[in-house]
Short mmCIF file of the C-alpha atoms (twelve columns), coordinates in Angstrom:
data_MODEL
# 
_entry.id   MODEL 
# 
loop_
_atom_site.group_PDB 
_atom_site.id 
_atom_site.type_symbol 
_atom_site.label_atom_id 
_atom_site.label_alt_id 
_atom_site.label_comp_id 
_atom_site.label_asym_id 
_atom_site.label_seq_id 
_atom_site.Cartn_x 
_atom_site.Cartn_y 
_atom_site.Cartn_z 
_atom_site.pdbx_PDB_model_num 
ATOM 1   C CA . MET A 1   0.086   -0.066  0.092  1 
ATOM 2   C CA . LEU A 2   2.787   2.525   0.645  1 
ATOM 3   C CA . SER A 3   4.328   1.697   -2.875 1 
ATOM 4   C CA . GLU A 4   0.877   2.587   -4.179 1 
ATOM 5   C CA . LEU A 5   0.951   5.924   -2.536 1 
ATOM 6   C CA . SER A 6   4.228   6.742   -4.438 1 
ATOM 7   C CA . VAL A 7   2.460   5.826   -7.751 1 
ATOM 8   C CA . GLY A 8   -0.887  7.534   -7.002 1 
ATOM 9   C CA . ILE A 9   0.862   10.707  -5.994 1 
ATOM 10  C CA . GLY A 10  3.416   10.539  -8.873 1 
ATOM 11  C CA . MET A 11  6.263   11.461  -6.911 1 
ATOM 12  C CA . GLN A 12  8.753   9.734   -4.482 1 
ATOM 13  C CA . VAL A 13  7.726   9.596   -0.946 1 
ATOM 14  C CA . LEU A 14  9.528   10.573  2.095  1 
ATOM 15  C CA . ALA A 15  7.709   8.990   5.246  1 
ATOM 16  C CA . ILE A 16  7.980   10.711  8.250  1 
ATOM 17  C CA . VAL A 17  5.682   8.511   10.504 1 
ATOM 18  C CA . GLN A 18  6.048   9.149   14.283 1 
ATOM 19  C CA . TYR A 19  3.780   7.582   17.036 1 
ATOM 20  C CA . GLY A 20  4.368   8.733   20.522 1 
ATOM 21  C CA . PRO A 21  4.235   11.591  22.917 1 
ATOM 22  C CA . PRO A 22  6.352   14.460  21.662 1 
ATOM 23  C CA . CYS A 23  7.298   15.783  25.071 1 
ATOM 24  C CA . ALA A 24  10.705  16.413  26.914 1 
ATOM 25  C CA . GLY A 25  11.440  14.270  29.918 1 
ATOM 26  C CA . CYS A 26  9.304   11.473  28.759 1 
ATOM 27  C CA . GLY A 27  12.045  8.897   28.319 1 
ATOM 28  C CA . ARG A 28  14.687  8.557   25.664 1 
ATOM 29  C CA . GLU A 29  12.509  6.061   23.724 1 
ATOM 30  C CA . THR A 30  10.024  8.709   22.790 1 
ATOM 31  C CA . GLU A 31  12.690  11.142  21.171 1 
ATOM 32  C CA . ARG A 32  12.306  9.289   17.892 1 
ATOM 33  C CA . SER A 33  8.588   10.245  17.951 1 
ATOM 34  C CA . GLN A 34  9.308   13.847  17.838 1 
ATOM 35  C CA . VAL A 35  9.955   16.519  15.315 1 
ATOM 36  C CA . ASN A 36  13.428  17.694  16.556 1 
ATOM 37  C CA . GLY A 37  17.067  17.899  15.576 1 
ATOM 38  C CA . ASP A 38  17.537  14.269  15.107 1 
ATOM 39  C CA . LEU A 39  14.758  14.052  12.621 1 
ATOM 40  C CA . TYR A 40  16.355  17.047  10.962 1 
ATOM 41  C CA . SER A 41  19.735  15.290  10.443 1 
ATOM 42  C CA . ALA A 42  17.885  12.089  9.290  1 
ATOM 43  C CA . VAL A 43  16.085  13.943  6.590  1 
ATOM 44  C CA . GLN A 44  19.235  15.621  5.702  1 
ATOM 45  C CA . LYS A 45  20.974  12.288  5.146  1 
ATOM 46  C CA . ILE A 46  18.028  10.903  3.235  1 
ATOM 47  C CA . LEU A 47  17.669  13.676  0.856  1 
ATOM 48  C CA . ALA A 48  21.189  13.094  -0.266 1 
ATOM 49  C CA . ASP A 49  19.682  10.137  -2.341 1 
ATOM 50  C CA . ILE A 50  17.284  12.232  -4.074 1 
ATOM 51  C CA . PRO A 51  18.351  14.405  -7.144 1 
ATOM 52  C CA . GLN A 52  18.599  18.099  -6.484 1 
ATOM 53  C CA . GLY A 53  15.055  19.819  -7.689 1 
ATOM 54  C CA . ARG A 54  12.912  16.963  -7.862 1 
ATOM 55  C CA . LYS A 55  9.859   17.511  -5.843 1 
ATOM 56  C CA . ILE A 56  8.696   14.686  -3.456 1 
ATOM 57  C CA . ALA A 57  5.581   13.963  -1.226 1 
ATOM 58  C CA . VAL A 58  5.982   13.889  2.396  1 
ATOM 59  C CA . LEU A 59  4.057   11.112  4.293  1 
ATOM 60  C CA . LEU A 60  3.417   12.900  7.517  1 
ATOM 61  C CA . GLU A 61  1.889   11.284  10.794 1 
ATOM 62  C CA . SER A 62  3.161   12.824  13.887 1 
ATOM 63  C CA . THR A 63  1.939   14.658  17.125 1 
ATOM 64  C CA . GLY A 64  4.612   17.195  16.694 1 
ATOM 65  C CA . GLY A 65  7.625   18.389  18.554 1 
ATOM 66  C CA . PHE A 66  9.950   21.490  18.396 1 
ATOM 67  C CA . ALA A 67  8.903   24.435  16.102 1 
ATOM 68  C CA . LYS A 68  12.551  25.455  15.139 1 
ATOM 69  C CA . SER A 69  13.203  21.778  13.920 1 
ATOM 70  C CA . ALA A 70  9.860   21.715  11.962 1 
ATOM 71  C CA . PHE A 71  10.649  25.040  10.464 1 
ATOM 72  C CA . LYS A 72  14.255  23.813  9.310  1 
ATOM 73  C CA . ILE A 73  13.171  20.569  7.966  1 
ATOM 74  C CA . ALA A 74  10.442  22.217  5.845  1 
ATOM 75  C CA . ARG A 75  12.895  24.826  4.564  1 
ATOM 76  C CA . LEU A 76  15.635  21.846  3.750  1 
ATOM 77  C CA . ILE A 77  13.165  19.935  1.814  1 
ATOM 78  C CA . ARG A 78  11.830  22.962  0.085  1 
ATOM 79  C CA . ARG A 79  15.522  24.086  -0.764 1 
ATOM 80  C CA . HIS A 80  16.674  20.707  -1.927 1 
ATOM 81  C CA . CYS A 81  13.515  19.563  -3.677 1 
ATOM 82  C CA . GLY A 82  11.939  22.854  -4.874 1 
ATOM 83  C CA . GLY A 83  8.897   22.013  -3.164 1 
ATOM 84  C CA . PHE A 84  6.969   19.048  -1.605 1 
ATOM 85  C CA . THR A 85  3.518   17.886  -1.112 1 
ATOM 86  C CA . ALA A 86  2.394   17.010  2.413  1 
ATOM 87  C CA . VAL A 87  0.063   13.915  2.670  1 
ATOM 88  C CA . VAL A 88  -1.524  13.537  6.013  1 
ATOM 89  C CA . PRO A 89  -3.720  10.343  6.418  1 
ATOM 90  C CA . THR A 90  -4.523  10.844  10.148 1 
ATOM 91  C CA . PHE A 91  -2.836  13.705  11.978 1 
ATOM 92  C CA . ALA A 92  -0.182  16.155  11.622 1 
ATOM 93  C CA . LYS A 93  -0.441  18.186  15.106 1 
ATOM 94  C CA . SER A 94  1.429   21.254  16.506 1 
ATOM 95  C CA . ALA A 95  5.009   21.111  15.021 1 
ATOM 96  C CA . ALA A 96  4.092   18.590  12.383 1 
ATOM 97  C CA . THR A 97  1.240   21.291  11.336 1 
ATOM 98  C CA . LEU A 98  4.048   23.831  11.103 1 
ATOM 99  C CA . LEU A 99  6.077   21.565  8.915  1 
ATOM 100 C CA . ALA A 100 3.121   20.802  6.601  1 
ATOM 101 C CA . LEU A 101 2.583   24.583  6.120  1 
ATOM 102 C CA . GLY A 102 5.959   24.616  4.238  1 
ATOM 103 C CA . ALA A 103 4.192   22.360  1.621  1 
ATOM 104 C CA . ASP A 104 3.072   23.478  -1.889 1 
ATOM 105 C CA . GLU A 105 -0.195  21.936  -0.671 1 
ATOM 106 C CA . ILE A 106 -1.544  19.531  1.907  1 
ATOM 107 C CA . VAL A 107 -3.283  16.197  0.908  1 
ATOM 108 C CA . MET A 108 -5.664  15.104  3.996  1 
ATOM 109 C CA . GLY A 109 -7.545  12.212  4.581  1 
ATOM 110 C CA . PRO A 110 -11.396 12.327  5.331  1 
ATOM 111 C CA . ASP A 111 -10.816 12.129  8.980  1 
ATOM 112 C CA . ALA A 112 -7.372  13.796  9.099  1 
ATOM 113 C CA . GLU A 113 -6.517  16.813  11.437 1 
ATOM 114 C CA . LEU A 114 -4.042  19.530  11.498 1 
ATOM 115 C CA . GLY A 115 -3.547  21.151  14.900 1 
ATOM 116 C CA . PRO A 116 -2.934  24.671  16.497 1 
ATOM 117 C CA . LEU A 117 0.374   25.969  16.917 1 
ATOM 118 C CA . ASP A 118 0.356   26.874  20.562 1 
ATOM 119 C CA . ALA A 119 3.253   25.410  21.770 1 
ATOM 120 C CA . GLN A 120 3.594   23.229  24.844 1 
ATOM 121 C CA . VAL A 121 5.886   24.214  27.667 1 
ATOM 122 C CA . THR A 122 7.030   22.397  30.838 1 
ATOM 123 C CA . ASP A 123 6.021   24.037  34.063 1 
ATOM 124 C CA . PHE A 124 8.596   22.590  36.389 1 
ATOM 125 C CA . ASP A 125 6.913   24.114  39.328 1 
ATOM 126 C CA . ARG A 126 3.772   22.048  38.738 1 
ATOM 127 C CA . GLU A 127 5.608   19.106  37.148 1 
ATOM 128 C CA . GLN A 128 3.435   19.079  34.217 1 
ATOM 129 C CA . HIS A 129 3.233   20.352  30.496 1 
ATOM 130 C CA . LEU A 130 0.984   23.430  29.774 1 
ATOM 131 C CA . SER A 131 -0.126  25.111  26.637 1 
ATOM 132 C CA . ALA A 132 1.576   28.374  26.088 1 
ATOM 133 C CA . LEU A 133 -1.765  29.678  24.769 1 
ATOM 134 C CA . GLU A 134 -3.465  28.579  27.919 1 
ATOM 135 C CA . VAL A 135 -1.538  30.929  30.036 1 
ATOM 136 C CA . VAL A 136 -1.558  33.926  27.570 1 
ATOM 137 C CA . GLN A 137 -5.242  33.689  27.297 1 
ATOM 138 C CA . SER A 138 -5.721  33.865  31.016 1 
ATOM 139 C CA . LEU A 139 -4.921  37.595  30.998 1 
ATOM 140 C CA . GLU A 140 -6.738  38.194  27.928 1 
ATOM 141 C CA . ARG A 141 -9.818  36.572  29.365 1 
ATOM 142 C CA . LEU A 142 -9.620  38.413  32.774 1 
ATOM 143 C CA . ASN A 143 -9.206  41.849  30.840 1 
ATOM 144 C CA . GLU A 144 -12.371 40.947  28.849 1 
ATOM 145 C CA . ALA A 145 -14.182 39.936  32.013 1 
ATOM 146 C CA . ALA A 146 -13.174 43.393  33.835 1 
ATOM 147 C CA . VAL A 147 -14.534 45.350  30.790 1 
ATOM 148 C CA . GLU A 148 -17.816 43.592  31.027 1 
ATOM 149 C CA . ALA A 149 -17.866 44.146  34.646 1 
ATOM 150 C CA . VAL A 150 -17.477 47.713  34.271 1 
ATOM 151 C CA . ASP A 151 -20.140 47.859  31.600 1 
ATOM 152 C CA . SER A 152 -22.755 45.973  33.541 1 
ATOM 153 C CA . GLN A 153 -21.944 47.891  36.823 1 
ATOM 154 C CA . ILE A 154 -22.619 51.222  35.151 1 
ATOM 155 C CA . MET A 155 -25.848 50.125  33.800 1 
ATOM 156 C CA . ILE A 156 -26.997 48.724  37.058 1 
ATOM 157 C CA . TRP A 157 -25.893 51.773  39.277 1 
ATOM 158 C CA . GLN A 158 -27.112 54.491  36.702 1 
ATOM 159 C CA . SER A 159 -30.696 52.661  36.513 1 
ATOM 160 C CA . ARG A 160 -30.938 52.953  40.396 1 
ATOM 161 C CA . SER A 161 -29.164 56.044  41.150 1 
ATOM 162 C CA . ARG A 162 -30.128 58.041  38.157 1 
ATOM 163 C CA . LYS A 163 -26.790 59.759  38.263 1 
ATOM 164 C CA . LYS A 164 -24.341 60.679  35.320 1 
ATOM 165 C CA . ILE A 165 -21.915 58.175  33.943 1 
ATOM 166 C CA . ASP A 166 -19.090 60.483  34.828 1 
ATOM 167 C CA . THR A 167 -20.103 60.552  38.531 1 
ATOM 168 C CA . LEU A 168 -20.479 56.760  38.571 1 
ATOM 169 C CA . MET A 169 -17.295 55.998  36.553 1 
ATOM 170 C CA . PRO A 170 -14.590 56.396  39.245 1 
ATOM 171 C CA . VAL A 171 -16.896 54.307  41.836 1 
ATOM 172 C CA . THR A 172 -17.301 51.569  39.191 1 
ATOM 173 C CA . MET A 173 -13.525 51.425  38.207 1 
ATOM 174 C CA . HIS A 174 -12.481 51.111  41.897 1 
ATOM 175 C CA . PHE A 175 -15.169 48.374  42.533 1 
ATOM 176 C CA . VAL A 176 -14.146 46.366  39.492 1 
ATOM 177 C CA . ALA A 177 -10.371 46.771  40.271 1 
ATOM 178 C CA . GLU A 178 -10.743 45.541  43.874 1 
ATOM 179 C CA . MET A 179 -12.853 42.521  42.474 1 
ATOM 180 C CA . MET A 180 -10.276 41.658  39.646 1 
ATOM 181 C CA . LYS A 181 -7.104  42.184  41.906 1 
ATOM 182 C CA . PRO A 182 -6.808  38.734  43.502 1 
ATOM 183 C CA . LEU A 183 -7.197  37.125  40.158 1 
ATOM 184 C CA . LEU A 184 -4.700  39.436  38.558 1 
ATOM 185 C CA . ASP A 185 -2.246  38.809  41.340 1 
ATOM 186 C CA . LYS A 186 -1.861  35.183  40.503 1 
ATOM 187 C CA . ILE A 187 -0.544  35.764  37.046 1 
ATOM 188 C CA . ASP A 188 3.081   35.542  36.758 1 
ATOM 189 C CA . MET A 189 4.003   38.344  34.391 1 
ATOM 190 C CA . VAL A 190 7.448   36.967  33.870 1 
ATOM 191 C CA . GLN A 191 5.956   33.674  32.971 1 
ATOM 192 C CA . TYR A 192 3.345   35.384  30.853 1 
ATOM 193 C CA . THR A 193 5.777   37.365  28.898 1 
ATOM 194 C CA . ARG A 194 7.841   34.033  28.215 1 
ATOM 195 C CA . TYR A 195 4.941   32.203  27.135 1 
ATOM 196 C CA . ALA A 196 3.779   35.058  24.921 1 
ATOM 197 C CA . ARG A 197 7.310   35.197  23.390 1 
ATOM 198 C CA . VAL A 198 7.052   31.373  22.649 1 
ATOM 199 C CA . LEU A 199 3.739   31.833  20.654 1 
ATOM 200 C CA . LYS A 200 5.035   34.570  18.824 1 
ATOM 201 C CA . VAL A 201 8.021   32.280  17.582 1 
ATOM 202 C CA . ALA A 202 5.682   29.776  16.255 1 
ATOM 203 C CA . GLN A 203 3.505   32.630  14.667 1 
ATOM 204 C CA . GLU A 204 6.780   33.994  12.962 1 
ATOM 205 C CA . TYR A 205 7.874   30.467  11.803 1 
ATOM 206 C CA . ALA A 206 4.508   29.816  10.139 1 
ATOM 207 C CA . THR A 207 4.426   33.235  8.573  1 
ATOM 208 C CA . ARG A 208 7.709   32.722  6.944  1 
ATOM 209 C CA . LEU A 209 6.917   29.143  5.567  1 
ATOM 210 C CA . LEU A 210 3.651   30.496  4.181  1 
ATOM 211 C CA . ILE A 211 4.788   33.535  2.481  1 
ATOM 212 C CA . PRO A 212 6.391   32.019  -0.560 1 
ATOM 213 C CA . ARG A 213 3.104   30.433  -1.419 1 
ATOM 214 C CA . CYS A 214 0.653   33.235  -0.460 1 
ATOM 215 C CA . ASP A 215 0.259   36.951  0.064  1 
ATOM 216 C CA . PRO A 216 2.277   38.143  3.230  1 
ATOM 217 C CA . ASP A 217 -0.881  39.648  4.878  1 
ATOM 218 C CA . ALA A 218 -2.856  36.207  4.353  1 
ATOM 219 C CA . ALA A 219 0.101   34.442  5.649  1 
ATOM 220 C CA . THR A 220 0.040   36.596  8.823  1 
ATOM 221 C CA . MET A 221 -3.502  36.156  9.210  1 
ATOM 222 C CA . ILE A 222 -3.257  32.291  8.834  1 
ATOM 223 C CA . ALA A 223 -0.279  32.083  11.436 1 
ATOM 224 C CA . LYS A 224 -2.183  34.252  13.843 1 
ATOM 225 C CA . ALA A 225 -5.299  32.237  13.640 1 
ATOM 226 C CA . LEU A 226 -3.222  29.057  14.266 1 
ATOM 227 C CA . THR A 227 -1.494  30.513  17.459 1 
ATOM 228 C CA . GLU A 228 -4.458  32.413  18.904 1 
ATOM 229 C CA . THR A 229 -7.785  31.211  17.786 1 
ATOM 230 C CA . PHE A 230 -8.391  27.611  18.895 1 
ATOM 231 C CA . PRO A 231 -9.298  26.878  22.695 1 
ATOM 232 C CA . ASP A 232 -7.279  23.714  23.286 1 
ATOM 233 C CA . HIS A 233 -3.801  22.426  22.078 1 
ATOM 234 C CA . ASP A 234 -5.516  19.067  20.826 1 
ATOM 235 C CA . PHE A 235 -8.328  20.890  19.074 1 
ATOM 236 C CA . ALA A 236 -8.933  19.003  15.558 1 
ATOM 237 C CA . ILE A 237 -8.646  21.452  12.584 1 
ATOM 238 C CA . CYS A 238 -10.356 19.270  9.706  1 
ATOM 239 C CA . GLU A 239 -9.863  19.488  6.039  1 
ATOM 240 C CA . GLU A 240 -12.690 22.120  5.640  1 
ATOM 241 C CA . GLU A 241 -11.688 24.274  8.553  1 
ATOM 242 C CA . ALA A 242 -8.105  24.385  7.331  1 
ATOM 243 C CA . ARG A 243 -9.109  25.441  3.872  1 
ATOM 244 C CA . ASN A 244 -11.283 28.216  5.420  1 
ATOM 245 C CA . LEU A 245 -8.299  29.415  7.126  1 
ATOM 246 C CA . GLY A 246 -6.667  29.885  3.847  1 
ATOM 247 C CA . ILE A 247 -4.357  26.780  4.071  1 
ATOM 248 C CA . ARG A 248 -3.649  25.252  0.685  1 
ATOM 249 C CA . ILE A 249 -5.561  21.978  1.017  1 
ATOM 250 C CA . ALA A 250 -5.682  19.913  -2.222 1 
ATOM 251 C CA . LYS A 251 -9.134  18.556  -3.050 1 
ATOM 252 C CA . THR A 252 -9.640  14.700  -2.852 1 
ATOM 253 C CA . ASP A 253 -11.836 12.542  -4.586 1 
ATOM 254 C CA . LYS A 254 -13.731 9.405   -2.827 1 
ATOM 255 C CA . GLN A 255 -11.134 6.866   -3.999 1 
ATOM 256 C CA . LEU A 256 -8.228  8.915   -2.813 1 
ATOM 257 C CA . GLY A 257 -9.823  9.478   0.570  1 
ATOM 258 C CA . ASN A 258 -10.480 5.645   1.034  1 
ATOM 259 C CA . PHE A 259 -7.022  4.782   0.090  1 
ATOM 260 C CA . LEU A 260 -5.792  7.188   2.632  1 
ATOM 261 C CA . ASN A 261 -8.023  5.584   5.381  1 
ATOM 262 C CA . LYS A 262 -6.711  2.248   4.676  1 
ATOM 263 C CA . LEU A 263 -3.141  3.621   4.609  1 
ATOM 264 C CA . SER A 264 -3.790  5.115   8.181  1 
ATOM 265 C CA . ALA A 265 -4.873  1.860   9.379  1 
ATOM 266 C CA . ARG A 266 -1.848  0.065   7.973  1 
ATOM 267 C CA . ILE A 267 0.918   2.282   9.425  1 
ATOM 268 C CA . GLY A 268 -0.919  3.064   12.701 1 
ATOM 269 C CA . GLY A 269 1.635   2.523   15.710 1 
ATOM 270 C CA . GLU A 270 4.671   2.612   13.411 1 
ATOM 271 C CA . THR A 271 7.671   4.965   13.489 1 
ATOM 272 C CA . LEU A 272 8.933   4.975   9.813  1 
ATOM 273 C CA . ILE A 273 11.545  7.426   8.626  1 
ATOM 274 C CA . GLY A 274 12.920  7.148   5.191  1 
ATOM 275 C CA . LEU A 275 12.169  6.896   1.393  1 
ATOM 276 C CA . ILE A 276 9.570   4.450   0.251  1 
ATOM 277 C CA . LYS A 277 10.775  2.046   -2.391 1 
ATOM 278 C CA . GLU A 278 8.833   -0.682  -4.129 1 
ATOM 279 C CA . VAL A 279 10.294  -4.051  -4.143 1 
ATOM 280 C CA . ARG A 280 8.975   -6.852  -6.294 1 
ATOM 281 C CA . HIS A 281 9.103   -10.557 -5.369 1 
ATOM 282 C CA . ASP A 282 8.982   -12.421 -8.724 1 
ATOM 283 C CA . ASN A 283 9.248   -16.005 -8.062 1 
ATOM 284 C CA . LYS A 284 7.193   -19.200 -7.768 1 
ATOM 285 C CA . LYS A 285 6.395   -18.913 -4.205 1 
ATOM 286 C CA . ASP A 286 5.939   -15.189 -4.146 1 
ATOM 287 C CA . SER A 287 4.711   -12.881 -6.979 1 
ATOM 288 C CA . SER A 288 3.635   -10.054 -4.751 1 
ATOM 289 C CA . THR A 289 5.003   -6.507  -3.961 1 
ATOM 290 C CA . SER A 290 6.045   -4.807  -0.735 1 
ATOM 291 C CA . ALA A 291 7.204   -1.365  0.076  1 
ATOM 292 C CA . GLN A 292 10.657  -0.857  1.578  1 
ATOM 293 C CA . ILE A 293 11.502  1.939   3.741  1 
ATOM 294 C CA . ASP A 294 15.077  3.217   3.228  1 
ATOM 295 C CA . GLY A 295 16.283  5.645   5.871  1 
ATOM 296 C CA . ILE A 296 18.422  6.089   9.074  1 
ATOM 297 C CA . ASN A 297 18.270  3.155   11.383 1 
ATOM 298 C CA . GLY A 298 16.088  4.076   14.443 1 
ATOM 299 C CA . ARG A 299 17.591  3.097   17.720 1 
ATOM 300 C CA . GLN A 300 16.673  4.109   21.313 1 
ATOM 301 C CA . GLY A 301 17.776  7.606   21.911 1 
ATOM 302 C CA . GLY A 302 17.540  8.714   18.445 1 
ATOM 303 C CA . TYR A 303 18.723  8.098   14.921 1 
ATOM 304 C CA . SER A 304 22.217  6.576   14.486 1 
ATOM 305 C CA . SER A 305 24.419  7.867   11.650 1 
ATOM 306 C CA . GLY A 306 24.922  4.402   9.847  1 
ATOM 307 C CA . GLY A 307 23.076  1.736   8.281  1 
ATOM 308 C CA . HIS A 308 19.370  1.354   6.722  1 
ATOM 309 C CA . ARG A 309 16.141  0.374   8.193  1 
ATOM 310 C CA . HIS A 310 14.181  -1.718  6.128  1 
ATOM 311 C CA . GLN A 311 10.482  -1.838  7.000  1 
ATOM 312 C CA . GLN A 312 8.681   -4.539  4.780  1 
ATOM 313 C CA . ILE A 313 4.823   -4.280  4.376  1 
ATOM 314 C CA . ARG A 314 3.383   -6.970  2.387  1 
ATOM 315 C CA . GLN A 315 0.875   -5.780  -0.281 1 
ATOM 316 C CA . ASN A 316 -2.280  -7.599  -1.292 1 
ATOM 317 C CA . GLN A 317 -1.445  -9.969  -4.178 1 
# 
């Protein structure tokens, strides 16, 4: 089935299929399941087998990783190949969404999803991972609540006292300020500034990847929407919503959609990094074909510099 993807897309396919939690401190085994510096080095070595200027498709299944690495990988592939098509059968979240934004277009399966770019950060005091957007939006929500409280209190007090707004405003502002102070005191402004900067970094990377393919203003709007709009880090951005945001999503027919669903089921749970090559078996006992993944050997702790990993996936005869 993997070899059929290469034929159907009409391009050589680079598989970046990663299953596992992309978080720091989760154990060395999970490092292979992240978009990170090791993946960048692996892709760099793999691209050496592809002629300069030949466009490829990237089979992308990943929960994400590091924004900087995703940005560098997208630029690396684009610089070497002149462009690429991202194929997302099921999911490309967080940094993997950022990587996909560098593609000429994105092919999504019927149930595939992209994700927001609100980077996850580690809060060592709480010993947990948080969405940077969660912290940044907390201050914005308190600001909105304060404005709404001022409006509502002014209306209530004016209707009861019949006094002018100019007279009631100082009293109202003091009342709301005292009401909001305990909540605002809980916000660490140093932490807020740091997390706001993390979001800004993701937004700037996204804008830079989008600009060669769309108008600068449109690129900025798309990047801003992906970093600020969605309420949860794991929010599913479907094909239709991604297209409405202005992301270049290719139209897929029913046949391709069914194929991507089957492909998703076939590769689920695997970690495959490398070029997909078709291998034919022409003998009396075996007349089938299989797909071979030629890439950097995946070992615990990352990608080794030598050897090839051969993942054989038998096709239907």
